[in-house]
N, C-alpha and C positions, 0 to 999 in steps of 0.2 A: 606351622603358622602361629603367630602370637595370639593366643586366645584372649589376652587382656584387651586386644584391639578389635578382633572379629570373633565374637563369641559363638555365632552359629550362622554359617553361610546360608543355609536354607531359610532360616527365620528372617534374616536380613532381606533376602530376595523376595520373600513373601510379603513382608511389611512394605517394601518399596513398590511392589506390584499393586497392592491394595491402595496405596497413596496415589499412584498414577491413574488408577481406574476411577478414583473418586473426583478427579479434577478435570475440567474442560477448558479453562482459561489458561493460556500458555504461561505467562509470568507467575501467576498464582501457583500453578502446578510445579514449576521449577523451584520456587522458594520453599514450597511445602515439602517437596521430596528431598531437597538439600537439608532442611532442618531434620527431617526424619532420618536421613542417612547418618547425620552426626549423632542423633539421639540413640540409635540402635548400635552404634559402634563407639569406640573411644577416640574417634577423630575429633579434633578440636575446632577446626575452621575449614571453610570451603567456599568456593565461588564458581559461578558458571558464566561463560561467555557464549553468546550466540553470534553467528556470522551471517551477513547477507550475501547476495549473489556476487557482489563486487569485492568481497573479502573484508569489508569493514566489520568490526566487532562492537558489541555492546555488552555491558555487565547487566545480566538479567536477574541474578540471584547471588546473595552473599550472606554468610552466617558467621558471626563471631570473628570478624576481621579485626586485627590489631589496630590501634590508633594510627600507626604510621601509614597503613593502607586506606584509612578512612579520612585522611587529611583533605578537608574540603577545599582549601586554597589550591592545592596542587593536583588533586583528583587523580592519584596514580593508577587507579583501577580502570579509568576510562580514557586515558591518554597514553600515547607512545606505544612502542612495540616491546616484545620480549621473546624469549626463546620458543616458548610453546605456541604463541600466536604466529610467529614467523614460520615455524615448522608446519603448522596446520594449514596456513594459507598457501604454502608451497607444495602441499600434498605429501609431506614427508612424515607426518605424525599419524601413524596407522594403528598404534596400540598403546596401552598404558605404559608410561615411562616415568622414571625418577628424574626430577629436575634438580640437578646438583647446584645450580646457581640461578636464583630468581632475580631477574633484572629489576623488577618492581621493588622487591625487598631491599636489594642492594642500593638502589637509588634513594629509597626512603631513609635508609640508615645513613648514607653519605651526606644527605642534606638535612638530617635531623628533623624529619617530619613527624616524629613521635615514636612511641614504644612499639617494638616489633613482637614483644611478648615471647622472645626466644625462638621465633620462627626463622629458619634459615633455608629450608628446603621444602619442596612439595612434590606430590605426584600429580601427573596430568593425564587425562584420559579423553580421547575423542568421543563425541556423542554421534553415533551413526546408526543407520538402518539400511542394510543392503549396500548399494553404491552411494547412497546419499549421506553426506556429513553435515551436521548442523552446528556443532560448537565444541566446547571443551568443559570438562568437569575437573576442577583442581581441588585437592584436599591436602591438609597438612596437620602435623602434630608437633607440639613444642619439643625442641631438641632432638627430634627424630630425623636422622640423616638419610635413611634409605628404607624404602618399602620392599618387602620380600616378594618373590615371584608369586606366591600364593595370594598375597594381599592384592597385588596388581591384577591378578586373574579375576578376583572377586569384584574389584572396581570396574573391570571391563564388562563383567556381567551386568552390573548395575547401570553402567553407561549405555549398554545396548538396550536395556529396558527403557531408559529415558529416551534414547534415540527413536525407538519404536513408537513411543507415546507421542513424540514430536511429529513423526510422520503421520500418525493417525489424526492429530489435530490439524495439520496442514491439509490433509485430504478432506477432512470434514469441512474445513473452511472453503476449499475450492468447490466442493459439492454444494454447499450452501449458496455460494455466489452463482453457480450455474442454475440452481433452482430459482433464484431471484430473477435471473435473466429469462428463464423459461416462463415464469409466471407473468412477467411483463409482456412477453411475446403473446402469450395466451390472451391476456386482457386486451392488448392492442388488436388482435385478430377478432375478438368478440365485438369490440366497439366498431370495427370496420364493417363486420358482417351484419350487425344489427342496427345500432343507433345511426350510423352513417348512412346506411341504405334507407332508413325511415326518413331522415332529413332530405335525402335526395328525392324521395317520393313526394314529400311535402312541397319541395321546390317545383317539381314538374307539375303537380296538380294545381298549385297556386297559379302557375303560368298559364295553364289551360283554362282555369276559372276566370282569369283576367280577360282572356280573349273572348270567352262566351258571355261575360256580363255586359249588359247594355247600359246599366246605370253607372255614371262616373264615380260616385262615391264607393260603390261596390268594387269597381276596378281598382280604386286607390287602396282599398282594404287588401285585395289580393296582391297588389304591388308590395304593400308593407310586409305581408306574410312571406312573399318570395324573398324580399331583402333580408328578413330575419333568418329564414332558413338557410340562405346562402352564407350569411355571417356565421351561423351555427355550424355549418359544414366546414368553413375555414377554421373555426376554433377546434372542431373535432379532429380535423386533419393535423393541426399543430399538436394536439394532445396525443394522437397516435404516434407522431414522430418523437414526442418526448418519451413515450413508453418503449417504442421499438423503432429505432432509427432505420428506416427503409434503405436498403443498399449497404448497410454496415457489413453484411456478410460478404460483400465484394471489396471490403477494405475501408480503412479510415478516410483516405483521401477522396475516394468516390462518394462516400456518405456525406462528407462535409461540402464538397462541391455541389452535389445534388441539393442538399439542404439550403445552401446559400442561394442557389438559383431559384428554389421554391419561394424564398423570401423576396426575390426580385433583385438580388445582388449579382454583379459580375464578379466571379471568383477567379483570380489570377493565381495559378498553382505552379509551384516548383517543388520537385522532390529529388533529394540526393540520397542514394543508397537504397537498399531493399532489405526488408526483414519482416518477420511475423511477430506480432505483439501479443502478450497475454491478454485474455478477454477483459479483465478488469482494467488494465491500463488503456486498452483501446476505447473502452466505454468512457473512462475519465477524460481522455483527450477529446472524444466526441462531444461530451457535455461542455467542456471548456470552449471548444470551437463554436458550439451552438450559442453559448452566451456571448462570445465575442462578436459573432455575426449579428446577433440581435441588437447589441449595443451600436454596431456600425449603422444598422438600419434606422435605429431610433434617434441617435444623437449626432452622427458624423456629418450629415448633410451631403454625403456622397453615396454613390451606388456601386463602387468598386472596392473590393477587399483583397488583400494579398496574403496568400497562404503559402508558407515555406516550411517544409518538413525535411529534416535531416536524420537519417538512421546511421548509427555507428555500432560498433561491437559492444559498447558499454552504455549507450544512452540514446534517447530520441529527443530531438529538439524541434518544437513546433513554434513557429513565429507567425503571428497574425497582425496585420497592420492596415490602417487606412490613412488617407491624407486629407481628412476632413477638418472640422472646426476644432477638434481637440478640447481639452479642458486643463485648467491649472492644477498641477499635481506634483508633489514631491514625495519621496518614499517615507518621509516622516509624518505625512498627513494620513488621516483616516480615509479609506476608500469611499467614494461617493455613493455606490450602489450595493444592494444586497447581492446582485449577480457577481460583481467583482470580488466581494468578500467570499462568496461560495467557491470561486476559482481558487483563491488562496487556500481554503480548507481542503479542496480536492488535491491540490499539488502537495500540500503538507502531509496528507494521508499516505502518499506514495513516496515520501522522503525526497521529493524533487525540489527544484529551484524555480522561482518565478520572478520575472522582471516586468513591471508595468511602466510605460513611459508615455507621457502626454503633455502637450503644451498648446496654448491657444493659437489657432491658425495653422498648426503643423501636424495635426492628426494624433492618432493613438496607436500604440503597439503593445502587444502582449507576447512575451517569450517564455515558454515552458520547457524545462529540461528535466526529464525523468530518467533515472538510472535503470538499466536492465541489461540482460545478456541476450543478444540477438539470436534468433533461431535460423 
């Protein structure tokens, strides 16, 4: 092995391990570990791609890229395909490999996008842990055409460390999300068992007091108390639904239909396909549906809402519509309510698509499309 490139395998692996253990935020971790890898070796440049469940990639870390690969106008590192990306998405890239022809570099040279600083080849290594694959680590050295077997083996060891750290972060994130859901459920249960029951008792006792009272003014006081407690009960019920959508354990469609009927709406449901959704995605769709139903109740002037959900192998589409009064809206205008703006933020967080359509006298519709792999 060339000692001028890899001076100490054990020291490199130790330094990488320390760096990975110190970071908890994904993008920061990958940028830090890539910089560390280049620092403790004689490698000159590197970049990391991460892939989502649909095979789309994004550049999450890059260090010392030549000007040709940083061309802002053509953005060669975030657009198009290449040998390593294609092999990875096809499930054919299982170990460290020499890339004898880099499509991104070749395209940059051909179109004169800037200096390549003598880079012509690179090594690529899949980032994995067990059966899970997360992305690619690519590294290069000026005028170096081939990485030796020992060098590729070391890169595989580093890539496995990174893959294990990625799995740890993903598991921690899912655990955190589950804890949030559990805490919401606990709070909802406590509110139902304590405050809601107290309000019910106030309602019953005020009703009894009204019947027993002889004086009209006292009866009126008990009537007011009963009305206030009933209103507080309704508000508490809505709050409990916000925290823990009753019926969500029976599925998204059941929860939305039940919630709409609780609001006094008639929910016309159509479902195409069958699938099981991730917890976070199901909750986001629930919140979006909840907001859409409330808008129908408040602004549409009608009491029927249409819910259409389509499951496919790659995405879920939720369409909610009413044929009420509508409002004047074009995609270039700012959304009129905070609720609609929150829907945009929720969809964006899951890298989905959102279409809102409305016009006066013709009603309003919301279509949400979220990518996922059905179970």
